[in-house]
N, C-alpha and C positions, 0 to 999 in steps of 0.2 A: 900590057893592059891587065889590070886587076879584075878578078872575078867578084861577083856579088857575094856578100857574106850573109849567112842566116844564123840567128841565135834565138833560143827560146827565152822569152821575157816573162811569160806567165804560164803556169801549168795547172790544169784542172784534171780530175780523174779521166774524163773522156774527151777532152779538147785541150788545145794549147794555142798560144799566140807566139808567132815567130816574127822577129824584126829582120827585115831584109834591107841592107844598104847596097844600093846599086853602084855601078861604076862612077856615076856622076855625083855621088855623095848623098843622094836623096834617100830618106828612110821611109819605108812603108811597113805596115803590120798586117800579117795574114793569119787567118784562123785555120788550124789543122784539127782534124777529127780522127779518132781511132775508128777505123772501118771494120766492123765486125765480120763482114763477109770476106774481105781481102786479108784480114788479120795484119794490118799495117796502118801507119799514119798516112792520111791523105789530105792534101790542101784543098780547101773549098774554093775552087777557082772562080766559080760563077756567082757566088753569093756572099762570100766573106773575105775578100782580099782587097788590099790597097787602102786600108784604114790609115788616116793621118796621125793617129795617136794610139799609144798602147792601151790607154784607158777605154777608148771606144771599142777597140777590138776585144778587150777583156770582157766587156759587157756581153757581147755576142757569144764569145767562147763559153762564158759561165752559163748563159741561158741554154746553149746547146748541150753542155755537159750535164746540167740539171735535168734536161728533157730526157736524155739517154738514161740517166740514173733512175728517173721516175718510171721509165718504160720497163727497166729491169725489175723494179719493185712491183709494178702492176702485173707482170707476167711470171711471177714466181709460182703461182698456182695455175693449173690448167683451167680453162673455162668449164662451166658446168655442162654436163652431157645434154644432148638434144632431146 
């Protein structure tokens, strides 16, 4: 019995889309995010998995990556003192 295979089909700075082909030949696309606390890539199992097309998954991954990038830009300077 063959195992499911995963390949990256779209890469963004802080997120990626992986194509998973199951044993029965059905493909699904999952969004993965670079987790800053764990310092590793994590699959967004509850919110961004099981897309039917790479383009739909890429839209979510791009939005997530842009959101993280914007967070870094906004947090470059410390907040003003109280």
